[in-house]
N, C-alpha and C positions, 0 to 999 in steps of 0.2 A: 463302609466294611464293617461287620456284624460283630466277628471274633477276630483275634490272631490267638493260636494255641498253638503249641506243639512239642519240636526236642530240636531248640536252637543250640549249637556248638558253643564252645566256650568264647568269649572275648577277650581280647588285650586287655589288660588292666589299665585304665587311666587312657587308653586309647580312643579317639575319636572314633573309627573304625567299630563300624557295627551298631551305629547309635542314628538317630532318624534326624539327620541335618538338612533344613529345608534347603532346597534347591538355590543358590545365587542365581543362575538364569532367569528367573520368575520377574522380579522385579523390573529389569530393562524392557522385558517384554507386557505385563502389565501395563506401565504406564507411558511407555515410550511407544510399543509397538514393535513385530520384529521387523529388520532388514530383509527385505526378500531379494530375489533377483529382480523383480519389475520395479523395488522401490529404491535401488542402486543409483545415484545420484554423483559417481565419479566424472570429472570433470572431463575424462578422457571420453565419454560419450556425450558430450552435447553436440548437436545436431544429428543423433542418430535417425535411421530410418528406419521402418516399422515394416516387419516380416508377416505376410499372410499364407497362408497353405492356401491352394485349391484341391481339394478332395476328392478321390471317386467316388460317385454315387451308386456303383456297380461294384459288384461280388467280383465279378470275373469277364473280361471282356480286354479286347483287342481295341489299342489306341490307335484308330484311324488316320485322326489328327488334330491338330488341336490351333485353334485360331485366336492370339492374343489381341488381336489389331482394336477394339472394341475396346478392353481393359485398359490400355496406352492412351486411349483418350480420355479414361477418365478423372476429376479432378485427384488431385497431390499424387498421381501416379510416376513412379519413377522409372519403372523399369517392371517386365513379366519375364521370367526364364521359365524354361521346360527342361525336362532330361536331354533334349538333346544339346542345350546350352551346358547344362553343369558337367564337366569332363572332369568328374571322378570317378574312380573307381565303384563297382559295387560294395556294401557291406557284407562281411563270406559270413557264413553259420558261425554258430558262436563256436563252435569244436572243429577241430581241422578232422577229427575223424567222418564229420558229415559230408557228401557230395559239396563241390564247391559249386554247382549248377544251383544249389537253392539259394545263392546270395542275392543280398537285395540291392535293388539300387535305389541311391537316393533321392530320386523323383522316377517315377515312374516312366520307362521308356516304350517298350512296345506290347507293355500286357500290365493292366490292374490285376491285383488278385484278394483284394479284399474292399468292403467298402470301407471308405476312410483311409485311403493307401494315397498321398499326395502324388499330385501329379503336374503341378505346376506351381509357382511361388509370385507372388505379387508384392511389388514393394513401393511403399507410400510415403509422402514426408509426415504423417498423423497416423495414428493408430487406427482411427475411426475411419480412417478411409478404407480401408483393406476389406473389408468384407464385402463391400460394393461395388467394389473393382473385381474381386475374385468372382462375384457370380455374373459378371462378364467374360470370364474366359471361356469360348465353347469350344467344348471337347467332343469328335466324334467320336462311338463307342461301336465294336462289333460283341455283342455277347456272346461270353462261351458257357459251355457247362459249366453249372455251379456242386459244389460239394461243401456242404455243412457236417455233415454228420462224420465222424473220424471211424466209423465203422464203413460206411459208402468208399469212401479214399483208400480205405483200405483194399480195395478190391480192382484199384488200379482201372477202373473200367473210364473214369475221367483223370485224367491227368493233368497237374498246375504245370509240372517241368518237363513238356514232353522230352526234352532234351536227356532229362536224366533218366525217363523210363518207368518212373515207381513216385507213387508217392509217399513210401517208407523214408524216411530221413535219417532213422537212428534206430538200431536193434538190440536187444540182449536177448538171444535165444536161450532154451535150454532143452535138455535132451528126457523127454519123458519118461518114467518108470513106470510100467504097465500095472506092476505090483504094489504101488506107491502107496493105496490105500488098505493093502493086506493087514489083517488084526484090527482091521475098525468095528467096532458094532453097529455106529450109525455114520454116516456121512452127508453133510448140508454142499449142496452148488447153490449159487447165488451170482447177479450178474450187480452190482453197485455202479453208481455212477456220482462219481465228486465232480460236482457241476464246477463250470467256467466261472470264476467270478472277476470283479474289477478292484484294484486297488485301492481307488476313488481316495485319493490324498486331500486334505486340505489346500495344499497347493498344487496347480498345475503345473505342467510342463512350460519351460520358460528358459531363454537366455539371451545375454546379450557378450556383444564380440566387439572389438576393436584390436585394427594392426597398426606398429609405430611405424614411424619413419626407417627404424631398423629392420621393417619386416617381420617384426614378432607379432605373435598372435594372444590377446587376454581375452580370456571367455569367463564370464559369470553365470554359472548355472548350479540348479539345486540340483545336488548329488549326494551320492554316501560315499565319494570316495574321491577327492581332485584327482590322485594320483591316478588312478584308472581311468578317468574322466581325461586326463591328458593322452593317456596312453592312446585311449580312441581318437582324439584330434591328430596325434602324430601319425600314424596309422592311416586315417581316412583322407588328410591333407597333405602325405607323403612330405610330411616337416621332419626336421631334426629335432629332437627333444627340447634343444634348450631356445629353440624358436616359440614354444607354446605356452603358458602362464593359464592355469585353471585356480580361480577363485569361488570359494565356497560359500554365499551370504548365507543370514538363516534359513533353514529349510522347512516347511509346511508338510513334513508327512513324506516316509518312501515307502516302506514296506517291501523293499526290492525291487521294487520298479524305477527305481534312478540310480541303477549301478551304471557308469560308463558314460556315454552320450549316444543320444536317439539319432537317429538321420536328419530328422528336422534341426537338433542343434547343430549338428556338422554343415546342414546347410546356410545356416542364419551366418556363421564364420563363413563361408565360401563366397554369403551377399556381400558382407562387409571387404572382400578382400575385394569381389571384381567392382564395387563401386568407391573402393577406397573412404569410405566413410563407415562409423560405425553403425551398426545393426542390432535390434533390439525384436523379441516375440514373444507374446505370451499366449498363450493355449485359453480358449474359452472350455466350459465345462462338458459340452456337449462334443467338441473333440477329444479330449480327456479321456471320454469313456468309450468314443470310438476308436480312437488310436493307441492309446499309451497300450503298454502290454499288459495283457491278462494274466490270471493265475488259476492255478488247478487244471480243469479240463481232463480228467482219465476218468476212461471205462476201464472197471475192474470186476474180473471174474473171479471169485473165491469157490474156495474147496477145502473144507475141512472136515476132518474125522477122527474121533475116538471113541472110548469104552461109553457104557450105561453110566459109570463110576465118575464119569465127568472129566476121563485124563484126554490130552490131546494126542494124537498120534502123527496126523500128516495136515499139513497145511500149502497149500496150491496157491499163487496167488500169477493170474495172467493180467498183465497192464498195457491198455492202448490209452495213448498219450495223444490229445488233440496238441500240434502243436503252431498250430495256424498258420498264416501265411507263407513265412517264411519261420525258420530254424534259428528263434532266437535259443536263449538257458531253458527256457520250458521244456526244448526238444531231448534234452539231457536229464533231465529231473528223475524220469524212472528209476535211475541209475540209483539214486538216494533213496528212493521208494523201496526198491529190489534189496537194497544194505540194510535199511531197518524194517526189513517184513515181517520178522518175528517179534518185534517188538518187546513188552517183558516176559513172554514166555518160554521154558524150556518144552520144546518143540521137536521129537524124535526126528523127525523128517518135516525137509522143507524143500519145497521148488517156486523159482519165482520166472518169470518171463516177463519182457517188455519191450515194445514196438509203439515209435513215434511216428508221425504221419501227419503231412499239412494238407490244411482245410483253407477254405475260402472263408477264412476267418481273421479278426486284428492276432497278430502274435503272442505265442503264450510266452510267458517269461517269469521272472522269480516273483513268489509273492508270501509273505508271513510265512516261513518255514519251510518253503520252496521243497517240497518231495517227502520230507520228513509227516508231517499234518495227514497225508494222503496212504501213508502206512499205518500211522495209527489208527485212521476212519478203518481201512479198511480190516486190519486182524481186530478191533471191537467191535466192527458189524459182526464177523464170521465168530466172535464168543456169543454173542448174544444170539445170533442164528443157532449154535450150535447148543446153546444153554435151553434154547425153546425146543430143539428136538428131542433132547432128552428129557427135556420136562424137570432141568434144575434150576435152583437159585441163580443167576449169572454171576454175582458176588462169589457163591461156593464154586463156582467154574474156575473164575478166574484164583482164588486163593489154592486151589489143589495143580495150578500149572505154574502160576508166578515161579521164579528162578528166585532160588533162595539169598541170601543176603552173600555179598561178596564183596571185599576188599582190595582183592587184585586184580587184573585185567580179565575178563571173560571175552572169548572170544564165540559169535552169537551166529555163525557159519552160515554169513552172507558176505563177510567182506567187512564186517564192523567190529572192532573188540573194546568193550564197554568199559570204563577205568572203576567206578566202583558203582555200588547200588545197592537199596534195600528196599524192594518193590513192595513185599507183604507190607512190612510196616507203613508204607505211602497210601497202600488199598484200607488198612485197619484203621489208620488216622482217619481219613476219608468218611469213611464209614459211621463211625463213632462221633466225627463232628456233625455230621447231618441228621443223626438219629436216626440210622436206615433201620433197624426192629418196628420201632415207631412208624415211621414210614408206610411198610409193606401192611400194618397192620392197619393202619388209615386206608391205605388202597383197597383193604381187604374189605373193608367198611363200606366203602362206597361200592365195589360191585355188587357186593350182596343186596344193598338197599337198591340197586338200581341207579344211582343217581347220576346224570348227564355230566356235571364235571370230572371225567375219569381221571384217577391220577396216575404219572407215571414216573418213575427212579430210572434213570438212565447211569451207566457206570462207565468211568472209561480209565485203564491202563497206560503210560504210555512214557517212551523212553526216546529221545532224540537227540542228536549227532551239533555239536557247537565247537565254534572253534574251528574249524574244518582246515583253514589256509587262509592266507593273503591271496593276494592276486596272482605271485608267482608261484603260489603252489605249496609255502612252506606256513607253517603253523608260527607266525612268527611277526612283532612289530617292535617299532622306535618310538623313543622317544628322548627330549631333551630337557632339563632342567635348568635354570640360570638363577643363580640367585643375585641382587643387586646390592649396589651400596647403600641403597636406600633401606633395606633391608627387605622388599618385599622379593617377590620370586615368578619367573613365567616359564610356563611349560609347553613346551610343545611338541604335538602328538599325531600319529602318524592315523589314528582313528577320524571321523569325520560324523558328529552325532546329528542326529535332525529331530531331537526333543528326549532323548536318552537320558540327559543330565549328567554326562561327562566332564562338564566345569566343576561343579560341584564333586562329584565322585575322583576326580582326579587332585583335586585343591585336598580335599581329605585325607587319600593318600601322600601327598607332599607334607602335609601337617604331621601328619603321624610320623613321617619320617625324622622331618626337619625340626619339627615347632614352627614354623612361620605362620600365622595367622592363616586362615582361608581367606578374608576379605581381602590379603594382600598377595593372592598369587594369582595369576591370569594366563587361563588357558589359551594355548595360539591352536587353531587347523586350519586344516580346507585349504591352504595356498601353496603351492607346489613351488612359486620361488623360495619361502621358508621352509617348506617341508618335502624335498622331491621325492622322499619315499614313505610307502605307507599303505595299507593293505585295506583303509576305508572301515566301513561298518557294516557289515554283514553277516550273516549266519551266526547272530548272537555271540560272537567274538570277542566285543572291544573291552571287557573287564579283565576276561583271561588273561588276554595278550598285552591290549593297548595299555591295561590298567598295571597289568605285572612287569611291562616295561616302565610305569613311571615308577614305580615302587623301585626298582633296580636300579634305575636311574639316581634316584635321591639317595639310596645307600652305597651307592660308588661314590656322588658328591663328598658325603659323610668323610666316607675311606681318602678321598683329594683334599678334602678340609683337616683331618687330623694330619695329612703329611706337611702342608703349609702352617699348621699352626706349630706344628714340632718346633718349626726353625722360629716362629715369632716368641713361641715359648720358652725356648732353649729346653726342650722338654723330650723325651723317648715318646714316638706313637703309642709304643703298647699303656704308657700310662695315664693318654686321653683318651675323653670320653665325649661324648654329644650331650648336651643338656638342653634338652627341647623346650623346657621352660623359658628359655634366655634365646635358643636358637643360636647356641656358643657353643664351641670346644674348650672345654675345660680339664682341667688336670685331678684326676681320680681322688677324693676325700681333700681337695683342694679346691671347695667353689670359686675361692674368689680370683684364683690365678685362671684366666679365659680370655678369650678373644670369638668376638662374633661371627657370624657368617658374612655379615655386612660389611665387619671391617677387612674380613680376608679379601671380598670380592672388591673393596677398596682401593685394596693393593694390588690386586689382579684378577683378570676377570675369572671369576667362579662358575663354570660349566661343566656341566656332561651331558655327552650321547652315550644312549644303550642302545642296544636290540637284543629284545627277550627271545627266545625259541622255546615254543613249547612240545614236549616230547610226542605229543598228537593232540587230537581233539578230547573233549571231554562228552559226558553224557547225563544231563539233567534226568530228570524222571521224575512220574507226580502220578495220581488220584485225582480224577473230577467225579463229581456226581452232579446231577442237574435232577432236579425235580419240577415237570411241569404239569399245568392242566391244559385237558383236550375238551372241550364243547362236544361232545357228540352229535349234538343238534345241527352245530356250524362248522365243524371239522376247525375251529380255530383253536392253535394253543396258546398256550403263554406260560411264556417260562418265572416260574415263580422262586426259586430257588438256585445257584449254583456254587456248590463247594469245591474249592481245587486246595490240594495240596500241590505244590510244585518246590521240588529240591534241587535247587541250582548251587548246593554246594556252601562256603559260607558267604555270608551276608555281609556286602558293604555297606547299604545304606537301606534299609529296610523301606523306607518311603519310597525309597527309587523303586527297586525290586516293586514293590506293590504297585506303584505304576504302571510298571510292564506288565506285569500280571492283569492286572485292569483291563489294560487295551488291550490285550490278545483275548481274555473271556469275552468280550465283546464283541470283538471281530469273529473267534470261532463260531460263538452262539448265533451272530449276523448269518452266517453262512447255514446253520444248521436248518434257519429259520426263515430267512426272507430273501438272501442274494441269490441272484444269478444273472447272468447275461444271456439272452435269449436272441437268436437271429431266426425270421423265417427262413422258406424254401429256397426264397433268391437270395440269402445272404444278407436281407436288411436286419439290420440291428432293431430288436425292438423295447431295448432297454436303455436308450444312449441320453436321459435327463434322471435326475433325481427325482422325476414324479413317473417312470417308470421301473428303476431299478430300485430295488427293495434296501434302501439302506437305512438303518437302523438309527435313532437318537438315546439320547439317556435316558427318555422317558419308557424305551422299551425292555430297557434293562433293569433286573433286578440289583439288591445290596448285593455284592458278593461275598461270601464267606471265605476268609483265606486262613488256614491252617498251615503252622511254619513249621518245616523239617529240613536239616541241613546235613546232608552227607559230603564229606569235604572231597575232594580230589588232590592227588597227590603231584598234579601235570604242571600247578604253578604253587608258587608261595603263598598267592592270598587262599587257595583251597577252593575258587570259587570256579562254576560252571557257567553258561550261559541263561539265561531269562529272559531274551526280550521275545523269542517264540513260542514260550513255553504255552500261555495259556490258549493260543491258537492251533494248537495241537490234542489238548486233551478234551478242550470246551466241546468241539465241535461232534467227533461221536457219542460223548455224552448226553447233549440235547438230543441226536437224533437218537440215540438209544431209548430215551426217554419218553419221546414223542410215542416209536414203537411199542413201549412197553405200557405205555397208557392203554392203546387198544388191544394187548393180546388177549384178551376176554374175549375179544370179538372176535378171533381169528385173524386179526393182519399178523402177518410176521416182519413189512419191511414197507420202508416209506421211503421213498428218494428225497432226496435236499433240493431247493430246500423244502420243509414240510410244510406246505403252504395248505390255507383250507381247501382248496380244492384238490389236492393231492391227497388228506386224509380223508376229505368225504368220500374220493373215489376208492382209496382204500378199504374203506368200512363196506362200499356197495359192493366190489369186487369178493371180499371176505365173505359176505353174507348171501352169495345170490348162486 
């Protein structure tokens, strides 16, 4: 990080909160290594069989027959199962408003609908035997018409689900106004592709399952919420909730794609029950890129109009969402895109519509930001396109249209109520930090000299929704804090960390409230026997709901301790206070009269379980500026600088917050420059390895420049908003806008993402032809 500056809020005097506490999780990970699902050595898994999936090589076909005889005779093979053997109901669509005819079988039975869909499962004694045996399963297919482009799917000429009668699985229609652009001096129309990307977590999907003699399932799997995963097993296997325990080991990244339990993970549990033996499965990277849910995949039609002096009057957004072969959560994400369509701007008239269609591709799920980055990308491209049309600096157009500062809730007209915001201040801080005027001067100098290293400056302002609710739809979370007789403490949380640093953050909160040293606080998560309820970690909800629950539980524990101490000290509870230096309850003005929390815990168990409920989601915001160089002879774009102002309310631990921002910036910039899942016309994936999928490393990223700004929310006592997805929301349009800006003097108005050398070269050729 080159610099950290700006407008931080006041911090509690003498409190650990707001300080750069090192992650307590890191020493074990660095010295011992993480214990991921594939590493779990629980004795209950002794003698586990290994599961390998046979996947369809065709994107759309009828299954005529499956011959498993050769595979059954292969070394180490214990069984081979097909869809006809797995008598479990198909997985229904993500939301009940989607036609049940779009349900997904756990193993394809009659029809396959994307390359990589599981059609059979091979069970072996050793993991290494599975791949060879899977190749011996002979499947006869009758090919069907393949639909890859969502625009073609929308015509319904080739149906993926003939019994449904349409490829459209979800729609948010609008009533177009013929006079929508009345009074506009300039109107710009454009089609923008927010391309399909792969989450590509460090750890691929995995599962281990065992059934006890009492008929109870225990499943280990990497996930974003053990409770949500448990519910998936309960539903898929028709079990009573008391019959299922889900344990979450270390999780090597998730980015939205590991919420719940996927069909493969359910099949692993079914295999374990069928064979009455533990079962394990870990997929290879090829299968992960092939079959784990993808993200984004929207085609956006933009129309924006306004006056020649830069005032925006009307904005229309039409969304065509590619849902993939089966409607997962990605099918309904246009709801969030439409909700956040106006972004940070005061626009008089806004219209939006959305339609989700199925295609013969991998299902689309949540991916870092899930619907909100798509909204920011659309409006920020619209702003730049409009600025180019009227010949005004894009920063000035933003200045003239940003919502003014507000501390009371603001209705954006599309179903979202922003809690607090100062969008102009974020923009001005980003422009000041990057040296905007100097960059424009350098750009002008290069253009005048004919320099082939074209300089581009891209801006993006954003606002997003975080903490939208737990799995049950309520913005709530639970936490339990217990102080032990030896003075240590344990926190049980319904959140589910996978790299965010919850153990550090929650311990900081407990330390601030109770005075117990951080190294004596243990944070437990991800075990449904210990924590039956919890919303998990998604939508950047953890601190503002899970952290607030920890803080609330600690304060309630102090209240309980005061009542008990009053009896021990024979004092009025009103005269007692907590001495955080000693983690003890004392009489105000007489510190020698005291009883420690540890002593109270020794007399009677000292614990509190608390549920925090927020009045609604919060809306963090910010402004990003990207600086790129484009070699106009080769078309190669290089990201030189990325400046980020991300306002997530009051920051608990700057070190953790910066880590989240850095990761988001890298993913956001990667989408703009490198990443795209590509299929050929037959539905074959062309990007199923890291040799083909443009996955960047740290070498492709610049040092990020962060400027700090804190606008508190009143929706939780911490004043905190979400930070986990901010970087991936602002960085993408900022970098894309920078690439286009670098080529503006050559007549280029747009380059679709990823802005590869070929696309840049093609855009330059078309602009000059």
